[in-house]
PyMOL Python script that loads the backbone (N, CA, C, O; Angstrom):
from pymol import cmd

cmd.read_pdbstr("""\
ATOM      1  N   MET A   1       8.807   6.873 -32.773  1.00  0.00           N
ATOM      2  CA  MET A   1       9.824   6.027 -32.208  1.00  0.00           C
ATOM      3  C   MET A   1       9.815   6.095 -30.686  1.00  0.00           C
ATOM      4  O   MET A   1       9.980   5.074 -30.019  1.00  0.00           O
ATOM      5  N   ALA A   2       9.628   7.272 -30.139  1.00  0.00           N
ATOM      6  CA  ALA A   2       9.602   7.435 -28.688  1.00  0.00           C
ATOM      7  C   ALA A   2       8.429   6.677 -28.071  1.00  0.00           C
ATOM      8  O   ALA A   2       8.545   6.136 -26.972  1.00  0.00           O
ATOM      9  N   ALA A   3       7.308   6.640 -28.774  1.00  0.00           N
ATOM     10  CA  ALA A   3       6.138   5.922 -28.262  1.00  0.00           C
ATOM     11  C   ALA A   3       6.420   4.428 -28.169  1.00  0.00           C
ATOM     12  O   ALA A   3       6.005   3.783 -27.206  1.00  0.00           O
ATOM     13  N   LEU A   4       7.116   3.872 -29.149  1.00  0.00           N
ATOM     14  CA  LEU A   4       7.480   2.450 -29.114  1.00  0.00           C
ATOM     15  C   LEU A   4       8.429   2.153 -27.963  1.00  0.00           C
ATOM     16  O   LEU A   4       8.297   1.133 -27.287  1.00  0.00           O
ATOM     17  N   ARG A   5       9.370   3.034 -27.748  1.00  0.00           N
ATOM     18  CA  ARG A   5      10.308   2.875 -26.630  1.00  0.00           C
ATOM     19  C   ARG A   5       9.565   2.929 -25.301  1.00  0.00           C
ATOM     20  O   ARG A   5       9.819   2.120 -24.409  1.00  0.00           O
ATOM     21  N   ALA A   6       8.650   3.882 -25.172  1.00  0.00           N
ATOM     22  CA  ALA A   6       7.865   4.013 -23.943  1.00  0.00           C
ATOM     23  C   ALA A   6       7.007   2.773 -23.711  1.00  0.00           C
ATOM     24  O   ALA A   6       6.878   2.311 -22.578  1.00  0.00           O
ATOM     25  N   ALA A   7       6.425   2.237 -24.772  1.00  0.00           N
ATOM     26  CA  ALA A   7       5.617   1.024 -24.643  1.00  0.00           C
ATOM     27  C   ALA A   7       6.475  -0.142 -24.174  1.00  0.00           C
ATOM     28  O   ALA A   7       6.030  -0.951 -23.359  1.00  0.00           O
ATOM     29  N   GLY A   8       7.690  -0.235 -24.674  1.00  0.00           N
ATOM     30  CA  GLY A   8       8.608  -1.293 -24.247  1.00  0.00           C
ATOM     31  C   GLY A   8       8.985  -1.159 -22.786  1.00  0.00           C
ATOM     32  O   GLY A   8       9.047  -2.151 -22.060  1.00  0.00           O
ATOM     33  N   VAL A   9       9.236   0.067 -22.354  1.00  0.00           N
ATOM     34  CA  VAL A   9       9.569   0.312 -20.949  1.00  0.00           C
ATOM     35  C   VAL A   9       8.394  -0.069 -20.058  1.00  0.00           C
ATOM     36  O   VAL A   9       8.579  -0.725 -19.033  1.00  0.00           O
ATOM     37  N   LEU A  10       7.197   0.335 -20.439  1.00  0.00           N
ATOM     38  CA  LEU A  10       6.015  -0.003 -19.646  1.00  0.00           C
ATOM     39  C   LEU A  10       5.796  -1.509 -19.585  1.00  0.00           C
ATOM     40  O   LEU A  10       5.399  -2.042 -18.548  1.00  0.00           O
ATOM     41  N   GLU A  11       6.053  -2.192 -20.691  1.00  0.00           N
ATOM     42  CA  GLU A  11       5.898  -3.647 -20.714  1.00  0.00           C
ATOM     43  C   GLU A  11       6.874  -4.313 -19.741  1.00  0.00           C
ATOM     44  O   GLU A  11       6.497  -5.239 -19.023  1.00  0.00           O
ATOM     45  N   ARG A  12       8.108  -3.852 -19.712  1.00  0.00           N
ATOM     46  CA  ARG A  12       9.101  -4.418 -18.785  1.00  0.00           C
ATOM     47  C   ARG A  12       8.747  -4.113 -17.342  1.00  0.00           C
ATOM     48  O   ARG A  12       8.929  -4.958 -16.466  1.00  0.00           O
ATOM     49  N   ILE A  13       8.244  -2.917 -17.086  1.00  0.00           N
ATOM     50  CA  ILE A  13       7.827  -2.562 -15.724  1.00  0.00           C
ATOM     51  C   ILE A  13       6.671  -3.450 -15.275  1.00  0.00           C
ATOM     52  O   ILE A  13       6.669  -3.953 -14.151  1.00  0.00           O
ATOM     53  N   ALA A  14       5.696  -3.639 -16.149  1.00  0.00           N
ATOM     54  CA  ALA A  14       4.537  -4.474 -15.803  1.00  0.00           C
ATOM     55  C   ALA A  14       4.962  -5.913 -15.536  1.00  0.00           C
ATOM     56  O   ALA A  14       4.446  -6.548 -14.617  1.00  0.00           O
ATOM     57  N   ALA A  15       5.893  -6.432 -16.324  1.00  0.00           N
ATOM     58  CA  ALA A  15       6.377  -7.796 -16.122  1.00  0.00           C
ATOM     59  C   ALA A  15       7.092  -7.922 -14.780  1.00  0.00           C
ATOM     60  O   ALA A  15       6.889  -8.895 -14.054  1.00  0.00           O
ATOM     61  N   ARG A  16       7.926  -6.940 -14.453  1.00  0.00           N
ATOM     62  CA  ARG A  16       8.660  -6.970 -13.181  1.00  0.00           C
ATOM     63  C   ARG A  16       7.707  -6.879 -11.989  1.00  0.00           C
ATOM     64  O   ARG A  16       7.851  -7.609 -11.009  1.00  0.00           O
ATOM     65  N   VAL A  17       6.744  -5.984 -12.088  1.00  0.00           N
ATOM     66  CA  VAL A  17       5.776  -5.831 -11.003  1.00  0.00           C
ATOM     67  C   VAL A  17       4.959  -7.111 -10.835  1.00  0.00           C
ATOM     68  O   VAL A  17       4.664  -7.523  -9.713  1.00  0.00           O
ATOM     69  N   GLY A  18       4.595  -7.737 -11.955  1.00  0.00           N
ATOM     70  CA  GLY A  18       3.865  -9.000 -11.887  1.00  0.00           C
ATOM     71  C   GLY A  18       4.663 -10.079 -11.181  1.00  0.00           C
ATOM     72  O   GLY A  18       4.120 -10.822 -10.364  1.00  0.00           O
ATOM     73  N   ARG A  19       5.953 -10.169 -11.490  1.00  0.00           N
ATOM     74  CA  ARG A  19       6.817 -11.157 -10.829  1.00  0.00           C
ATOM     75  C   ARG A  19       6.942 -10.854  -9.345  1.00  0.00           C
ATOM     76  O   ARG A  19       6.895 -11.765  -8.519  1.00  0.00           O
ATOM     77  N   GLU A  20       7.101  -9.585  -9.003  1.00  0.00           N
ATOM     78  CA  GLU A  20       7.228  -9.211  -7.590  1.00  0.00           C
ATOM     79  C   GLU A  20       5.934  -9.496  -6.835  1.00  0.00           C
ATOM     80  O   GLU A  20       5.965  -9.971  -5.699  1.00  0.00           O
ATOM     81  N   ALA A  21       4.803  -9.209  -7.464  1.00  0.00           N
ATOM     82  CA  ALA A  21       3.507  -9.491  -6.831  1.00  0.00           C
ATOM     83  C   ALA A  21       3.324 -10.991  -6.641  1.00  0.00           C
ATOM     84  O   ALA A  21       2.834 -11.436  -5.603  1.00  0.00           O
ATOM     85  N   ALA A  22       3.718 -11.769  -7.644  1.00  0.00           N
ATOM     86  CA  ALA A  22       3.613 -13.227  -7.530  1.00  0.00           C
ATOM     87  C   ALA A  22       4.495 -13.733  -6.405  1.00  0.00           C
ATOM     88  O   ALA A  22       4.105 -14.634  -5.663  1.00  0.00           O
ATOM     89  N   GLY A  23       5.679 -13.159  -6.276  1.00  0.00           N
ATOM     90  CA  GLY A  23       6.576 -13.553  -5.186  1.00  0.00           C
ATOM     91  C   GLY A  23       5.982 -13.267  -3.826  1.00  0.00           C
ATOM     92  O   GLY A  23       6.074 -14.091  -2.917  1.00  0.00           O
ATOM     93  N   ALA A  24       5.376 -12.106  -3.681  1.00  0.00           N
ATOM     94  CA  ALA A  24       4.751 -11.760  -2.403  1.00  0.00           C
ATOM     95  C   ALA A  24       3.580 -12.680  -2.099  1.00  0.00           C
ATOM     96  O   ALA A  24       3.391 -13.099  -0.957  1.00  0.00           O
ATOM     97  N   MET A  25       2.798 -12.991  -3.118  1.00  0.00           N
ATOM     98  CA  MET A  25       1.661 -13.892  -2.911  1.00  0.00           C
ATOM     99  C   MET A  25       2.133 -15.308  -2.616  1.00  0.00           C
ATOM    100  O   MET A  25       1.514 -16.021  -1.826  1.00  0.00           O
ATOM    101  N   CYS A  26       3.220 -15.713  -3.244  1.00  0.00           N
ATOM    102  CA  CYS A  26       3.781 -17.042  -3.003  1.00  0.00           C
ATOM    103  C   CYS A  26       4.235 -17.149  -1.554  1.00  0.00           C
ATOM    104  O   CYS A  26       4.000 -18.161  -0.894  1.00  0.00           O
ATOM    105  N   ASP A  27       4.881 -16.109  -1.069  1.00  0.00           N
ATOM    106  CA  ASP A  27       5.343 -16.090   0.321  1.00  0.00           C
ATOM    107  C   ASP A  27       4.179 -16.191   1.297  1.00  0.00           C
ATOM    108  O   ASP A  27       4.327 -16.739   2.390  1.00  0.00           O
ATOM    109  N   ASP A  28       3.025 -15.664   0.905  1.00  0.00           N
ATOM    110  CA  ASP A  28       1.845 -15.690   1.763  1.00  0.00           C
ATOM    111  C   ASP A  28       1.019 -16.962   1.591  1.00  0.00           C
ATOM    112  O   ASP A  28       0.027 -17.148   2.296  1.00  0.00           O
ATOM    113  N   GLY A  29       1.415 -17.849   0.659  1.00  0.00           N
ATOM    114  CA  GLY A  29       0.699 -19.096   0.441  1.00  0.00           C
ATOM    115  C   GLY A  29      -0.609 -18.940  -0.325  1.00  0.00           C
ATOM    116  O   GLY A  29      -1.515 -19.760  -0.180  1.00  0.00           O
ATOM    117  N   VAL A  30      -0.708 -17.906  -1.127  1.00  0.00           N
ATOM    118  CA  VAL A  30      -1.921 -17.671  -1.910  1.00  0.00           C
ATOM    119  C   VAL A  30      -1.971 -18.690  -3.059  1.00  0.00           C
ATOM    120  O   VAL A  30      -0.962 -18.893  -3.734  1.00  0.00           O
ATOM    121  N   PRO A  31      -3.130 -19.336  -3.294  1.00  0.00           N
ATOM    122  CA  PRO A  31      -3.223 -20.328  -4.371  1.00  0.00           C
ATOM    123  C   PRO A  31      -3.067 -19.707  -5.763  1.00  0.00           C
ATOM    124  O   PRO A  31      -3.332 -18.522  -5.966  1.00  0.00           O
ATOM    125  N   ALA A  32      -2.632 -20.536  -6.714  1.00  0.00           N
ATOM    126  CA  ALA A  32      -2.387 -20.070  -8.086  1.00  0.00           C
ATOM    127  C   ALA A  32      -3.629 -19.466  -8.716  1.00  0.00           C
ATOM    128  O   ALA A  32      -3.524 -18.516  -9.491  1.00  0.00           O
ATOM    129  N   GLU A  33      -4.805 -19.996  -8.400  1.00  0.00           N
ATOM    130  CA  GLU A  33      -6.043 -19.452  -8.965  1.00  0.00           C
ATOM    131  C   GLU A  33      -6.250 -18.003  -8.547  1.00  0.00           C
ATOM    132  O   GLU A  33      -6.681 -17.173  -9.348  1.00  0.00           O
ATOM    133  N   ALA A  34      -5.943 -17.704  -7.295  1.00  0.00           N
ATOM    134  CA  ALA A  34      -6.091 -16.329  -6.804  1.00  0.00           C
ATOM    135  C   ALA A  34      -5.076 -15.404  -7.463  1.00  0.00           C
ATOM    136  O   ALA A  34      -5.389 -14.257  -7.781  1.00  0.00           O
ATOM    137  N   VAL A  35      -3.857 -15.904  -7.668  1.00  0.00           N
ATOM    138  CA  VAL A  35      -2.828 -15.116  -8.345  1.00  0.00           C
ATOM    139  C   VAL A  35      -3.270 -14.821  -9.777  1.00  0.00           C
ATOM    140  O   VAL A  35      -3.142 -13.694 -10.255  1.00  0.00           O
ATOM    141  N   ALA A  36      -3.787 -15.839 -10.452  1.00  0.00           N
ATOM    142  CA  ALA A  36      -4.258 -15.670 -11.830  1.00  0.00           C
ATOM    143  C   ALA A  36      -5.350 -14.620 -11.905  1.00  0.00           C
ATOM    144  O   ALA A  36      -5.327 -13.760 -12.786  1.00  0.00           O
ATOM    145  N   THR A  37      -6.295 -14.681 -11.001  1.00  0.00           N
ATOM    146  CA  THR A  37      -7.381 -13.703 -10.986  1.00  0.00           C
ATOM    147  C   THR A  37      -6.847 -12.294 -10.713  1.00  0.00           C
ATOM    148  O   THR A  37      -7.236 -11.336 -11.382  1.00  0.00           O
ATOM    149  N   ALA A  38      -5.963 -12.177  -9.737  1.00  0.00           N
ATOM    150  CA  ALA A  38      -5.426 -10.862  -9.369  1.00  0.00           C
ATOM    151  C   ALA A  38      -4.613 -10.240 -10.497  1.00  0.00           C
ATOM    152  O   ALA A  38      -4.634  -9.024 -10.685  1.00  0.00           O
ATOM    153  N   LEU A  39      -3.896 -11.075 -11.249  1.00  0.00           N
ATOM    154  CA  LEU A  39      -3.048 -10.551 -12.323  1.00  0.00           C
ATOM    155  C   LEU A  39      -3.743 -10.548 -13.673  1.00  0.00           C
ATOM    156  O   LEU A  39      -3.188 -10.069 -14.662  1.00  0.00           O
ATOM    157  N   GLY A  40      -4.956 -11.082 -13.717  1.00  0.00           N
ATOM    158  CA  GLY A  40      -5.698 -11.106 -14.974  1.00  0.00           C
ATOM    159  C   GLY A  40      -5.074 -12.033 -15.996  1.00  0.00           C
ATOM    160  O   GLY A  40      -5.008 -11.706 -17.181  1.00  0.00           O
ATOM    161  N   THR A  41      -4.614 -13.189 -15.542  1.00  0.00           N
ATOM    162  CA  THR A  41      -3.961 -14.133 -16.434  1.00  0.00           C
ATOM    163  C   THR A  41      -4.501 -15.538 -16.198  1.00  0.00           C
ATOM    164  O   THR A  41      -5.420 -15.729 -15.401  1.00  0.00           O
ATOM    165  N   THR A  42      -3.937 -16.510 -16.882  1.00  0.00           N
ATOM    166  CA  THR A  42      -4.392 -17.887 -16.723  1.00  0.00           C
ATOM    167  C   THR A  42      -3.718 -18.534 -15.522  1.00  0.00           C
ATOM    168  O   THR A  42      -2.707 -18.046 -15.017  1.00  0.00           O
ATOM    169  N   ARG A  43      -4.298 -19.639 -15.077  1.00  0.00           N
ATOM    170  CA  ARG A  43      -3.728 -20.375 -13.944  1.00  0.00           C
ATOM    171  C   ARG A  43      -2.329 -20.880 -14.288  1.00  0.00           C
ATOM    172  O   ARG A  43      -1.428 -20.829 -13.450  1.00  0.00           O
ATOM    173  N   SER A  44      -2.144 -21.364 -15.505  1.00  0.00           N
ATOM    174  CA  SER A  44      -0.829 -21.901 -15.876  1.00  0.00           C
ATOM    175  C   SER A  44       0.239 -20.804 -15.891  1.00  0.00           C
ATOM    176  O   SER A  44       1.369 -21.041 -15.464  1.00  0.00           O
ATOM    177  N   LYS A  45      -0.104 -19.617 -16.373  1.00  0.00           N
ATOM    178  CA  LYS A  45       0.862 -18.517 -16.348  1.00  0.00           C
ATOM    179  C   LYS A  45       1.145 -18.074 -14.916  1.00  0.00           C
ATOM    180  O   LYS A  45       2.269 -17.698 -14.583  1.00  0.00           O
ATOM    181  N   ALA A  46       0.118 -18.124 -14.075  1.00  0.00           N
ATOM    182  CA  ALA A  46       0.311 -17.782 -12.665  1.00  0.00           C
ATOM    183  C   ALA A  46       1.240 -18.791 -11.998  1.00  0.00           C
ATOM    184  O   ALA A  46       2.078 -18.413 -11.180  1.00  0.00           O
ATOM    185  N   LEU A  47       1.099 -20.066 -12.339  1.00  0.00           N
ATOM    186  CA  LEU A  47       1.995 -21.085 -11.776  1.00  0.00           C
ATOM    187  C   LEU A  47       3.438 -20.825 -12.177  1.00  0.00           C
ATOM    188  O   LEU A  47       4.347 -20.974 -11.361  1.00  0.00           O
ATOM    189  N   VAL A  48       3.654 -20.435 -13.432  1.00  0.00           N
ATOM    190  CA  VAL A  48       4.998 -20.114 -13.893  1.00  0.00           C
ATOM    191  C   VAL A  48       5.559 -18.943 -13.082  1.00  0.00           C
ATOM    192  O   VAL A  48       6.711 -18.979 -12.651  1.00  0.00           O
ATOM    193  N   LEU A  49       4.752 -17.918 -12.879  1.00  0.00           N
ATOM    194  CA  LEU A  49       5.185 -16.778 -12.087  1.00  0.00           C
ATOM    195  C   LEU A  49       5.524 -17.182 -10.659  1.00  0.00           C
ATOM    196  O   LEU A  49       6.533 -16.749 -10.103  1.00  0.00           O
ATOM    197  N   LEU A  50       4.668 -18.016 -10.070  1.00  0.00           N
ATOM    198  CA  LEU A  50       4.897 -18.455  -8.696  1.00  0.00           C
ATOM    199  C   LEU A  50       6.178 -19.294  -8.597  1.00  0.00           C
ATOM    200  O   LEU A  50       6.972 -19.122  -7.673  1.00  0.00           O
ATOM    201  N   LEU A  51       6.365 -20.190  -9.548  1.00  0.00           N
ATOM    202  CA  LEU A  51       7.570 -21.035  -9.528  1.00  0.00           C
ATOM    203  C   LEU A  51       8.837 -20.214  -9.740  1.00  0.00           C
ATOM    204  O   LEU A  51       9.857 -20.455  -9.094  1.00  0.00           O
ATOM    205  N   SER A  52       8.766 -19.248 -10.647  1.00  0.00           N
ATOM    206  CA  SER A  52       9.952 -18.411 -10.865  1.00  0.00           C
ATOM    207  C   SER A  52      10.188 -17.484  -9.672  1.00  0.00           C
ATOM    208  O   SER A  52      11.331 -17.125  -9.391  1.00  0.00           O
ATOM    209  N   ALA A  53       9.132 -17.097  -8.973  1.00  0.00           N
ATOM    210  CA  ALA A  53       9.270 -16.246  -7.799  1.00  0.00           C
ATOM    211  C   ALA A  53       9.933 -17.012  -6.653  1.00  0.00           C
ATOM    212  O   ALA A  53      10.613 -16.412  -5.820  1.00  0.00           O
ATOM    213  N   GLN A  54       9.741 -18.325  -6.607  1.00  0.00           N
ATOM    214  CA  GLN A  54      10.365 -19.128  -5.558  1.00  0.00           C
ATOM    215  C   GLN A  54      11.871 -19.187  -5.728  1.00  0.00           C
ATOM    216  O   GLN A  54      12.601 -19.391  -4.759  1.00  0.00           O
ATOM    217  N   ASP A  55      12.344 -19.008  -6.966  1.00  0.00           N
ATOM    218  CA  ASP A  55      13.776 -19.072  -7.254  1.00  0.00           C
ATOM    219  C   ASP A  55      14.506 -17.779  -6.946  1.00  0.00           C
ATOM    220  O   ASP A  55      15.728 -17.714  -7.080  1.00  0.00           O
ATOM    221  N   ARG A  56      13.784 -16.752  -6.537  1.00  0.00           N
ATOM    222  CA  ARG A  56      14.436 -15.448  -6.340  1.00  0.00           C
ATOM    223  C   ARG A  56      15.259 -15.410  -5.091  1.00  0.00           C
ATOM    224  O   ARG A  56      15.869 -14.386  -4.784  1.00  0.00           O
TER     225      ARG A  56
END
""", "prot")
cmd.dss("prot")
cmd.show_as("cartoon", "prot")
cmd.util.cbc("prot")
cmd.orient("prot")
């Protein structure tokens, strides 16, 4: 049970860090393709991160 809880905590931390990184890259004008590559995700998911980071 503790391992599942730890995995959940790590997942939330990774999601938060990804959003914060996307926000920093958005502020610097980094293109979505570069964000996708840096985060190891697709361009469309990177766009979602960038758009949500603009709302912060």
